[in-house]
NUMIGU-736863 format. One record per residue: residue in three letters; residue number from 1; x, z negated, y negated of N, C-alpha, C, O in turn. Coordinates in steps of 0.02 Angstrom, whole numbers, m for minus. Atoms other than C-alpha are relative to their C-alpha. Example, Ala and Ser with C-alpha at 12.3 -4.5 7.8 and 13.67 -1.06 7.14 Angstrom:
<atoms>
{res->ALA	n->1	n_u->45	n_w->0	n_v->59	ca_u->615	ca_w->m390	ca_v->225	c_u->45	c_w->0	c_v->m60	o_u->97	o_w->m33	o_v->m59}
{res->SER	n->2	n_u->m42	n_w->3	n_v->59	ca_u->684	ca_w->m357	ca_v->53	c_u->m39	c_w->m37	c_v->m55	o_u->m14	o_w->m45	o_v->m110}
</atoms>
This chain:
<atoms>
{res->MET	n->1	n_u->m16	n_w->m38	n_v->61	ca_u->90	ca_w->2727	ca_v->5362	c_u->33	c_w->m47	c_v->m50	o_u->4	o_w->m99	o_v->m66}
{res->LYS	n->2	n_u->m32	n_w->42	n_v->52	ca_u->213	ca_w->2654	ca_v->5236	c_u->m26	c_w->17	c_v->m68	o_u->m36	o_w->75	o_v->m86}
{res->LYS	n->3	n_u->25	n_w->m8	n_v->65	ca_u->150	ca_w->2624	ca_v->5065	c_u->59	c_w->m4	c_v->m48	o_u->100	o_w->m49	o_v->m43}
{res->GLU	n->4	n_u->m55	n_w->3	n_v->47	ca_u->269	ca_w->2665	ca_v->4922	c_u->m12	c_w->m50	c_v->m54	o_u->m68	o_w->m56	o_v->m79}
{res->VAL	n->5	n_u->7	n_w->53	n_v->54	ca_u->299	ca_w->2526	ca_v->4798	c_u->44	c_w->21	c_v->m58	o_u->103	o_w->37	o_v->m50}
{res->HIS	n->6	n_u->m39	n_w->m13	n_v->62	ca_u->351	ca_w->2560	ca_v->4620	c_u->3	c_w->m63	c_v->m40	o_u->m48	o_w->m94	o_v->m56}
{res->ILE	n->7	n_u->m12	n_w->57	n_v->39	ca_u->428	ca_w->2420	ca_v->4525	c_u->13	c_w->19	c_v->m72	o_u->59	o_w->57	o_v->m84}
{res->SER	n->8	n_u->m10	n_w->m16	n_v->69	ca_u->413	ca_w->2430	ca_v->4337	c_u->41	c_w->m57	c_v->m30	o_u->22	o_w->m115	o_v->m31}
{res->GLN	n->9	n_u->m43	n_w->48	n_v->31	ca_u->555	ca_w->2347	ca_v->4252	c_u->m10	c_w->2	c_v->m77	o_u->1	o_w->54	o_v->m108}
{res->THR	n->10	n_u->11	n_w->4	n_v->68	ca_u->513	ca_w->2287	ca_v->4077	c_u->65	c_w->m13	c_v->m39	o_u->74	o_w->10	o_v->m95}
{res->PHE	n->11	n_u->m62	n_w->25	n_v->30	ca_u->684	ca_w->2211	ca_v->4039	c_u->59	c_w->19	c_v->39	o_u->55	o_w->23	o_v->100}
{res->PRO	n->12	n_u->m13	n_w->4	n_v->73	ca_u->810	ca_w->2236	ca_v->3976	c_u->m33	c_w->59	c_v->m35	o_u->m49	o_w->109	o_v->m3}
{res->ARG	n->13	n_u->27	n_w->m56	n_v->39	ca_u->740	ca_w->2343	ca_v->3838	c_u->56	c_w->21	c_v->m47	o_u->82	o_w->m20	o_v->m85}
{res->LEU	n->14	n_u->m53	n_w->m27	n_v->42	ca_u->868	ca_w->2453	ca_v->3751	c_u->m35	c_w->55	c_v->m44	o_u->m61	o_w->106	o_v->m21}
{res->THR	n->15	n_u->29	n_w->m48	n_v->50	ca_u->808	ca_w->2539	ca_v->3594	c_u->59	c_w->32	c_v->m39	o_u->99	o_w->m3	o_v->m70}
{res->VAL	n->16	n_u->m53	n_w->m33	n_v->33	ca_u->926	ca_w->2670	ca_v->3524	c_u->m24	c_w->43	c_v->m57	o_u->m78	o_w->72	o_v->m54}
{res->TYR	n->17	n_u->19	n_w->m36	n_v->59	ca_u->925	ca_w->2754	ca_v->3356	c_u->50	c_w->52	c_v->m21	o_u->110	o_w->42	o_v->m10}
{res->ASP	n->18	n_u->m45	n_w->m56	n_v->19	ca_u->1001	ca_w->2915	ca_v->3288	c_u->34	c_w->m9	c_v->m66	o_u->76	o_w->31	o_v->m86}
{res->GLU	n->19	n_u->m30	n_w->15	n_v->66	ca_u->1047	ca_w->2834	ca_v->3121	c_u->23	c_w->m72	c_v->2	o_u->2	o_w->m111	o_v->44}
{res->GLU	n->20	n_u->m24	n_w->70	n_v->4	ca_u->1139	ca_w->2674	ca_v->3072	c_u->m56	c_w->m43	c_v->m25	o_u->m106	o_w->m18	o_v->m50}
{res->ASN	n->21	n_u->46	n_w->49	n_v->25	ca_u->1042	ca_w->2517	ca_v->3028	c_u->m72	c_w->7	c_v->27	o_u->m121	o_w->m7	o_v->m7}
{res->PHE	n->22	n_u->65	n_w->m7	n_v->m40	ca_u->901	ca_w->2554	ca_v->3156	c_u->m49	c_w->48	c_v->m33	o_u->m110	o_w->39	o_v->m29}
{res->ASN	n->23	n_u->43	n_w->m52	n_v->33	ca_u->838	ca_w->2707	ca_v->3058	c_u->0	c_w->64	c_v->41	o_u->38	o_w->73	o_v->89}
{res->GLY	n->24	n_u->7	n_w->m67	n_v->m30	ca_u->788	ca_w->2881	ca_v->3109	c_u->m41	c_w->0	c_v->63	o_u->m83	o_w->m44	o_v->75}
{res->ARG	n->25	n_u->37	n_w->m7	n_v->m63	ca_u->723	ca_w->2939	ca_v->3276	c_u->25	c_w->m54	c_v->47	o_u->82	o_w->m76	o_v->42}
{res->ARG	n->26	n_u->m20	n_w->51	n_v->m50	ca_u->725	ca_w->2812	ca_v->3418	c_u->m29	c_w->17	c_v->66	o_u->m78	o_w->54	o_v->74}
{res->ARG	n->27	n_u->23	n_w->m7	n_v->m71	ca_u->708	ca_w->2805	ca_v->3604	c_u->6	c_w->m69	c_v->30	o_u->53	o_w->m106	o_v->14}
{res->VAL	n->28	n_u->m1	n_w->68	n_v->m33	ca_u->667	ca_w->2651	ca_v->3712	c_u->10	c_w->12	c_v->75	o_u->m25	o_w->52	o_v->106}
{res->TYR	n->29	n_u->m13	n_w->0	n_v->m71	ca_u->738	ca_w->2628	ca_v->3886	c_u->m9	c_w->m71	c_v->28	o_u->9	o_w->m121	o_v->m3}
{res->THR	n->30	n_u->10	n_w->66	n_v->m30	ca_u->689	ca_w->2487	ca_v->4005	c_u->35	c_w->0	c_v->69	o_u->49	o_w->53	o_v->97}
{res->GLY	n->31	n_u->m28	n_w->8	n_v->m66	ca_u->766	ca_w->2421	ca_v->4167	c_u->79	c_w->10	c_v->m1	o_u->110	o_w->21	o_v->m53}
{res->ASN	n->32	n_u->m74	n_w->m5	n_v->m8	ca_u->946	ca_w->2432	ca_v->4233	c_u->19	c_w->75	c_v->m4	o_u->m6	o_w->116	o_v->35}
{res->LEU	n->33	n_u->m17	n_w->m71	n_v->7	ca_u->1026	ca_w->2594	ca_v->4176	c_u->68	c_w->11	c_v->m31	o_u->97	o_w->m33	o_v->m63}
{res->GLY	n->34	n_u->m62	n_w->m23	n_v->33	ca_u->1180	ca_w->2687	ca_v->4120	c_u->m12	c_w->65	c_v->m35	o_u->m41	o_w->112	o_v->m8}
{res->ILE	n->35	n_u->0	n_w->m65	n_v->37	ca_u->1193	ca_w->2818	ca_v->3984	c_u->69	c_w->28	c_v->4	o_u->116	o_w->m2	o_v->m22}
{res->ARG	n->36	n_u->m65	n_w->m31	n_v->m9	ca_u->1335	ca_w->2935	ca_v->4029	c_u->32	c_w->23	c_v->m64	o_u->92	o_w->17	o_v->m73}
{res->ASN	n->37	n_u->m30	n_w->m29	n_v->63	ca_u->1355	ca_w->3016	ca_v->3857	c_u->m50	c_w->m13	c_v->m55	o_u->m104	o_w->17	o_v->m56}
{res->THR	n->38	n_u->45	n_w->16	n_v->56	ca_u->1278	ca_w->2943	ca_v->3699	c_u->m11	c_w->61	c_v->m43	o_u->m61	o_w->61	o_v->m80}
{res->GLU	n->39	n_u->11	n_w->m59	n_v->44	ca_u->1296	ca_w->3113	ca_v->3613	c_u->m59	c_w->40	c_v->25	o_u->m88	o_w->79	o_v->m14}
{res->ASN	n->40	n_u->56	n_w->m35	n_v->m30	ca_u->1163	ca_w->3181	ca_v->3730	c_u->m68	c_w->m29	c_v->m14	o_u->m120	o_w->1	o_v->0}
{res->ILE	n->41	n_u->64	n_w->37	n_v->17	ca_u->1032	ca_w->3056	ca_v->3670	c_u->m9	c_w->9	c_v->m74	o_u->33	o_w->m12	o_v->m112}
{res->LEU	n->42	n_u->17	n_w->m6	n_v->71	ca_u->950	ca_w->3102	ca_v->3503	c_u->56	c_w->30	c_v->m42	o_u->62	o_w->14	o_v->m102}
{res->ASP	n->43	n_u->m58	n_w->m27	n_v->34	ca_u->1105	ca_w->3200	ca_v->3457	c_u->50	c_w->m52	c_v->m22	o_u->87	o_w->m42	o_v->m70}
{res->GLY	n->44	n_u->m48	n_w->55	n_v->14	ca_u->1204	ca_w->3038	ca_v->3456	c_u->m34	c_w->m61	c_v->m20	o_u->m78	o_w->m61	o_v->m63}
{res->ILE	n->45	n_u->28	n_w->69	n_v->14	ca_u->1164	ca_w->2853	ca_v->3457	c_u->44	c_w->m32	c_v->m52	o_u->105	o_w->m37	o_v->m43}
{res->GLU	n->46	n_u->m38	n_w->31	n_v->56	ca_u->1217	ca_w->2768	ca_v->3295	c_u->m11	c_w->m76	c_v->m6	o_u->32	o_w->m111	o_v->m32}
{res->SER	n->47	n_u->14	n_w->72	n_v->0	ca_u->1134	ca_w->2595	ca_v->3314	c_u->m48	c_w->m13	c_v->58	o_u->m80	o_w->32	o_v->84}
{res->LEU	n->48	n_u->42	n_w->19	n_v->m58	ca_u->1042	ca_w->2496	ca_v->3450	c_u->m22	c_w->m69	c_v->m4	o_u->8	o_w->m111	o_v->m39}
{res->ARG	n->49	n_u->23	n_w->69	n_v->m9	ca_u->942	ca_w->2344	ca_v->3490	c_u->m7	c_w->m12	c_v->79	o_u->m37	o_w->27	o_v->114}
{res->PHE	n->50	n_u->1	n_w->20	n_v->m69	ca_u->963	ca_w->2258	ca_v->3660	c_u->m36	c_w->m65	c_v->10	o_u->m14	o_w->m116	o_v->m17}
{res->PHE	n->51	n_u->40	n_w->61	n_v->m8	ca_u->832	ca_w->2131	ca_v->3716	c_u->m16	c_w->m12	c_v->71	o_u->m33	o_w->34	o_v->108}
{res->SER	n->52	n_u->19	n_w->23	n_v->m68	ca_u->804	ca_w->2034	ca_v->3875	c_u->m22	c_w->m75	c_v->m2	o_u->m3	o_w->m113	o_v->m47}
{res->THR	n->53	n_u->21	n_w->70	n_v->m5	ca_u->722	ca_w->1872	ca_v->3928	c_u->49	c_w->m39	c_v->43	o_u->46	o_w->m100	o_v->49}
{res->SER	n->54	n_u->m50	n_w->33	n_v->m41	ca_u->869	ca_w->1839	ca_v->4043	c_u->65	c_w->m13	c_v->m37	o_u->89	o_w->31	o_v->m72}
{res->SER	n->55	n_u->m65	n_w->18	n_v->30	ca_u->1028	ca_w->1749	ca_v->3984	c_u->57	c_w->36	c_v->33	o_u->113	o_w->38	o_v->8}
{res->ASN	n->56	n_u->m51	n_w->m38	n_v->m36	ca_u->1120	ca_w->1854	ca_v->4115	c_u->7	c_w->69	c_v->m23	o_u->55	o_w->104	o_v->m5}
{res->ALA	n->57	n_u->0	n_w->m71	n_v->22	ca_u->1079	ca_w->2018	ca_v->4030	c_u->67	c_w->18	c_v->m30	o_u->97	o_w->m19	o_v->m69}
{res->THR	n->58	n_u->m65	n_w->m24	n_v->18	ca_u->1234	ca_w->2122	ca_v->4002	c_u->m5	c_w->70	c_v->m31	o_u->m38	o_w->114	o_v->m4}
{res->LEU	n->59	n_u->m6	n_w->m64	n_v->32	ca_u->1267	ca_w->2265	ca_v->3885	c_u->73	c_w->17	c_v->m2	o_u->112	o_w->m23	o_v->m29}
{res->VAL	n->60	n_u->m68	n_w->m20	n_v->m2	ca_u->1430	ca_w->2360	ca_v->3914	c_u->6	c_w->67	c_v->m38	o_u->m29	o_w->116	o_v->m24}
{res->LEU	n->61	n_u->m11	n_w->m58	n_v->41	ca_u->1493	ca_w->2484	ca_v->3788	c_u->70	c_w->30	c_v->12	o_u->119	o_w->m6	o_v->12}
{res->PHE	n->62	n_u->m65	n_w->m31	n_v->m21	ca_u->1632	ca_w->2610	ca_v->3832	c_u->19	c_w->48	c_v->m58	o_u->m23	o_w->73	o_v->m95}
{res->THR	n->63	n_u->m26	n_w->m46	n_v->50	ca_u->1745	ca_w->2715	ca_v->3720	c_u->1	c_w->72	c_v->24	o_u->13	o_w->117	o_v->m17}
{res->ARG	n->64	n_u->m1	n_w->m67	n_v->m27	ca_u->1733	ca_w->2868	ca_v->3833	c_u->m65	c_w->12	c_v->38	o_u->m99	o_w->m35	o_v->57}
{res->THR	n->65	n_u->60	n_w->m19	n_v->m39	ca_u->1592	ca_w->2962	ca_v->3920	c_u->8	c_w->m22	c_v->73	o_u->63	o_w->m39	o_v->93}
{res->ARG	n->66	n_u->m2	n_w->15	n_v->m69	ca_u->1548	ca_w->2925	ca_v->4101	c_u->30	c_w->m68	c_v->17	o_u->61	o_w->m76	o_v->70}
{res->PHE	n->67	n_u->m19	n_w->68	n_v->m10	ca_u->1589	ca_w->2740	ca_v->4085	c_u->78	c_w->m8	c_v->6	o_u->103	o_w->m50	o_v->44}
{res->ARG	n->68	n_u->m72	n_w->1	n_v->0	ca_u->1775	ca_w->2771	ca_v->4053	c_u->31	c_w->m31	c_v->m65	o_u->m4	o_w->m48	o_v->m113}
{res->GLY	n->69	n_u->m33	n_w->24	n_v->60	ca_u->1904	ca_w->2710	ca_v->3930	c_u->m5	c_w->m77	c_v->m9	o_u->m19	o_w->m113	o_v->39}
{res->ASN	n->70	n_u->5	n_w->71	n_v->16	ca_u->1905	ca_w->2540	ca_v->3847	c_u->m74	c_w->m22	c_v->m2	o_u->m118	o_w->19	o_v->m12}
{res->PHE	n->71	n_u->69	n_w->22	n_v->3	ca_u->1750	ca_w->2433	ca_v->3852	c_u->m9	c_w->m68	c_v->m34	o_u->37	o_w->m108	o_v->m40}
{res->ARG	n->72	n_u->16	n_w->68	n_v->30	ca_u->1663	ca_w->2287	ca_v->3767	c_u->m64	c_w->m23	c_v->34	o_u->m113	o_w->13	o_v->40}
{res->VAL	n->73	n_u->56	n_w->32	n_v->m36	ca_u->1548	ca_w->2167	ca_v->3858	c_u->m37	c_w->m47	c_v->m45	o_u->m5	o_w->m90	o_v->m76}
{res->LEU	n->74	n_u->41	n_w->43	n_v->40	ca_u->1404	ca_w->2084	ca_v->3767	c_u->m53	c_w->m30	c_v->44	o_u->m83	o_w->5	o_v->86}
{res->ARG	n->75	n_u->51	n_w->36	n_v->m42	ca_u->1288	ca_w->1954	ca_v->3844	c_u->m58	c_w->m22	c_v->m50	o_u->m48	o_w->m41	o_v->m108}
{res->GLY	n->76	n_u->57	n_w->21	n_v->38	ca_u->1113	ca_w->1916	ca_v->3787	c_u->m24	c_w->49	c_v->m50	o_u->0	o_w->105	o_v->m51}
{res->ASN	n->77	n_u->34	n_w->m45	n_v->48	ca_u->1009	ca_w->1992	ca_v->3648	c_u->52	c_w->20	c_v->m54	o_u->91	o_w->m21	o_v->m79}
{res->ARG	n->78	n_u->m48	n_w->m28	n_v->53	ca_u->1107	ca_w->2104	ca_v->3524	c_u->m35	c_w->51	c_v->m44	o_u->m78	o_w->89	o_v->m22}
{res->ASN	n->79	n_u->20	n_w->m54	n_v->47	ca_u->1070	ca_w->2210	ca_v->3372	c_u->66	c_w->26	c_v->m30	o_u->102	o_w->m12	o_v->m62}
{res->ILE	n->80	n_u->m62	n_w->m31	n_v->30	ca_u->1211	ca_w->2328	ca_v->3323	c_u->m18	c_w->53	c_v->m49	o_u->m46	o_w->105	o_v->m30}
{res->ARG	n->81	n_u->22	n_w->m44	n_v->56	ca_u->1186	ca_w->2413	ca_v->3157	c_u->43	c_w->63	c_v->m3	o_u->19	o_w->114	o_v->m29}
{res->ASP	n->82	n_u->m42	n_w->m60	n_v->5	ca_u->1332	ca_w->2536	ca_v->3173	c_u->48	c_w->1	c_v->63	o_u->88	o_w->m44	o_v->73}
{res->LEU	n->83	n_u->m42	n_w->m4	n_v->m60	ca_u->1415	ca_w->2595	ca_v->3337	c_u->66	c_w->36	c_v->m13	o_u->109	o_w->38	o_v->31}
{res->ASP	n->84	n_u->m63	n_w->m35	n_v->19	ca_u->1553	ca_w->2693	ca_v->3244	c_u->54	c_w->m53	c_v->m2	o_u->41	o_w->m108	o_v->m26}
{res->ASP	n->85	n_u->m57	n_w->42	n_v->0	ca_u->1724	ca_w->2613	ca_v->3267	c_u->m15	c_w->m70	c_v->27	o_u->16	o_w->m119	o_v->6}
{res->PHE	n->86	n_u->23	n_w->68	n_v->m25	ca_u->1639	ca_w->2469	ca_v->3365	c_u->49	c_w->m31	c_v->51	o_u->53	o_w->m92	o_v->56}
{res->ILE	n->87	n_u->m46	n_w->27	n_v->m51	ca_u->1771	ca_w->2451	ca_v->3502	c_u->72	c_w->16	c_v->m23	o_u->96	o_w->71	o_v->m10}
{res->SER	n->88	n_u->m68	n_w->m11	n_v->20	ca_u->1946	ca_w->2431	ca_v->3424	c_u->11	c_w->68	c_v->m37	o_u->60	o_w->104	o_v->m26}
{res->GLY	n->89	n_u->m6	n_w->m60	n_v->41	ca_u->1916	ca_w->2574	ca_v->3302	c_u->m26	c_w->66	c_v->36	o_u->m20	o_w->121	o_v->8}
{res->ASN	n->90	n_u->28	n_w->m54	n_v->m37	ca_u->1833	ca_w->2686	ca_v->3435	c_u->m78	c_w->m1	c_v->0	o_u->m109	o_w->m54	o_v->m1}
{res->ASP	n->91	n_u->70	n_w->m3	n_v->m6	ca_u->1655	ca_w->2748	ca_v->3443	c_u->m24	c_w->m16	c_v->70	o_u->15	o_w->m13	o_v->117}
{res->VAL	n->92	n_u->31	n_w->11	n_v->m64	ca_u->1536	ca_w->2704	ca_v->3586	c_u->m23	c_w->64	c_v->27	o_u->m63	o_w->98	o_v->m4}
{res->GLU	n->93	n_u->15	n_w->m62	n_v->m30	ca_u->1523	ca_w->2851	ca_v->3704	c_u->m44	c_w->m3	c_v->63	o_u->m73	o_w->47	o_v->83}
{res->SER	n->94	n_u->46	n_w->7	n_v->m55	ca_u->1430	ca_w->2780	ca_v->3854	c_u->m16	c_w->m77	c_v->4	o_u->21	o_w->m119	o_v->m20}
{res->ILE	n->95	n_u->28	n_w->68	n_v->4	ca_u->1328	ca_w->2621	ca_v->3888	c_u->m30	c_w->m17	c_v->69	o_u->m58	o_w->26	o_v->103}
{res->ILE	n->96	n_u->37	n_w->27	n_v->m57	ca_u->1269	ca_w->2512	ca_v->4033	c_u->m43	c_w->m59	c_v->m26	o_u->m19	o_w->m103	o_v->m61}
{res->SER	n->97	n_u->49	n_w->49	n_v->23	ca_u->1112	ca_w->2407	ca_v->4002	c_u->m29	c_w->m32	c_v->64	o_u->m58	o_w->3	o_v->105}
{res->THR	n->98	n_u->30	n_w->29	n_v->m62	ca_u->1063	ca_w->2280	ca_v->4137	c_u->m21	c_w->m75	c_v->m11	o_u->6	o_w->m111	o_v->m53}
{res->ASN	n->99	n_u->22	n_w->73	n_v->m3	ca_u->972	ca_w->2114	ca_v->4170	c_u->49	c_w->m44	c_v->42	o_u->47	o_w->m105	o_v->41}
{res->GLN	n->100	n_u->m48	n_w->35	n_v->m45	ca_u->1112	ca_w->2070	ca_v->4292	c_u->62	c_w->m23	c_v->m40	o_u->78	o_w->6	o_v->m92}
{res->ARG	n->101	n_u->m63	n_w->21	n_v->31	ca_u->1269	ca_w->1975	ca_v->4245	c_u->57	c_w->40	c_v->34	o_u->80	o_w->21	o_v->88}
{res->LEU	n->102	n_u->m53	n_w->m38	n_v->m30	ca_u->1402	ca_w->2107	ca_v->4278	c_u->67	c_w->m38	c_v->m15	o_u->80	o_w->m61	o_v->m70}
{res->THR	n->103	n_u->m67	n_w->33	n_v->8	ca_u->1577	ca_w->2033	ca_v->4306	c_u->47	c_w->53	c_v->m24	o_u->33	o_w->113	o_v->m21}
{res->LEU	n->104	n_u->m52	n_w->m47	n_v->23	ca_u->1734	ca_w->2110	ca_v->4235	c_u->22	c_w->41	c_v->60	o_u->37	o_w->101	o_v->51}
{res->GLU	n->105	n_u->m20	n_w->m38	n_v->m60	ca_u->1780	ca_w->2163	ca_v->4412	c_u->m48	c_w->54	c_v->14	o_u->m27	o_w->110	o_v->28}
{res->GLN	n->106	n_u->53	n_w->m48	n_v->m14	ca_u->1615	ca_w->2250	ca_v->4436	c_u->4	c_w->61	c_v->m54	o_u->m4	o_w->120	o_v->m38}
{res->ILE	n->107	n_u->m5	n_w->m50	n_v->53	ca_u->1635	ca_w->2340	ca_v->4266	c_u->62	c_w->41	c_v->9	o_u->59	o_w->102	o_v->m3}
{res->ARG	n->108	n_u->m58	n_w->m42	n_v->m13	ca_u->1811	ca_w->2395	ca_v->4310	c_u->m9	c_w->48	c_v->59	o_u->18	o_w->103	o_v->58}
{res->ASN	n->109	n_u->17	n_w->m42	n_v->m55	ca_u->1747	ca_w->2463	ca_v->4476	c_u->m43	c_w->62	c_v->m23	o_u->m32	o_w->119	o_v->m3}
{res->ILE	n->110	n_u->41	n_w->m57	n_v->28	ca_u->1615	ca_w->2566	ca_v->4382	c_u->44	c_w->47	c_v->m40	o_u->39	o_w->108	o_v->m35}
{res->ARG	n->111	n_u->m44	n_w->m43	n_v->37	ca_u->1747	ca_w->2626	ca_v->4265	c_u->44	c_w->43	c_v->42	o_u->52	o_w->102	o_v->25}
{res->SER	n->112	n_u->m44	n_w->m39	n_v->m40	ca_u->1864	ca_w->2684	ca_v->4401	c_u->m37	c_w->48	c_v->45	o_u->m9	o_w->100	o_v->61}
{res->SER	n->113	n_u->38	n_w->m45	n_v->m43	ca_u->1728	ca_w->2762	ca_v->4512	c_u->m43	c_w->42	c_v->m35	o_u->m57	o_w->97	o_v->m12}
{res->GLY	n->114	n_u->50	n_w->m36	n_v->36	ca_u->1608	ca_w->2819	ca_v->4381	c_u->m71	c_w->m8	c_v->28	o_u->m118	o_w->24	o_v->5}
{res->ASN	n->115	n_u->65	n_w->10	n_v->m32	ca_u->1466	ca_w->2757	ca_v->4492	c_u->m28	c_w->m66	c_v->m19	o_u->7	o_w->m116	o_v->m23}
{res->LEU	n->116	n_u->37	n_w->62	n_v->16	ca_u->1334	ca_w->2630	ca_v->4446	c_u->m23	c_w->m34	c_v->63	o_u->m31	o_w->m1	o_v->114}
{res->PRO	n->117	n_u->27	n_w->33	n_v->m59	ca_u->1273	ca_w->2498	ca_v->4568	c_u->m66	c_w->30	c_v->20	o_u->m98	o_w->64	o_v->m20}
{res->SER	n->118	n_u->64	n_w->m31	n_v->m23	ca_u->1123	ca_w->2546	ca_v->4672	c_u->m59	c_w->m35	c_v->m41	o_u->m54	o_w->m92	o_v->m63}
{res->GLY	n->119	n_u->54	n_w->26	n_v->40	ca_u->958	ca_w->2523	ca_v->4583	c_u->0	c_w->10	c_v->m72	o_u->m44	o_w->m11	o_v->m109}
{res->TYR	n->120	n_u->m8	n_w->m19	n_v->73	ca_u->1019	ca_w->2587	ca_v->4418	c_u->m19	c_w->71	c_v->m12	o_u->m7	o_w->114	o_v->30}
{res->ARG	n->121	n_u->21	n_w->m68	n_v->18	ca_u->949	ca_w->2740	ca_v->4331	c_u->63	c_w->29	c_v->m38	o_u->96	o_w->m6	o_v->m77}
{res->LEU	n->122	n_u->m55	n_w->m35	n_v->37	ca_u->1079	ca_w->2864	ca_v->4268	c_u->m33	c_w->49	c_v->m48	o_u->m74	o_w->90	o_v->m29}
{res->ILE	n->123	n_u->29	n_w->m43	n_v->52	ca_u->1037	ca_w->2951	ca_v->4104	c_u->56	c_w->41	c_v->m28	o_u->45	o_w->81	o_v->m74}
</atoms>
């Protein structure tokens, strides 16, 4: 008989807020994940905190839903007070949060396919 193993990922930790400057309601997500549409979380994510113990941790912010459009790659711990106009005058519409070091090629593949690597949660 096979025993199921559940791995709890503590990092990275992505805390999202429905108001600027880390105010209002918040939600905390852990592990490797992608948020398809920031408008579906707390009626819109306005600020966030990204924390990991890994220097490879990657946060990717996209200008369109489902990991499309232009993107901005951030490495390591980040606190972003205001996601409005964050990417060349565009709002952040979808997010990837991971402890892995995603390359630009991997991010472009995600953008063109809309699919996250295996082991990621889709929200």
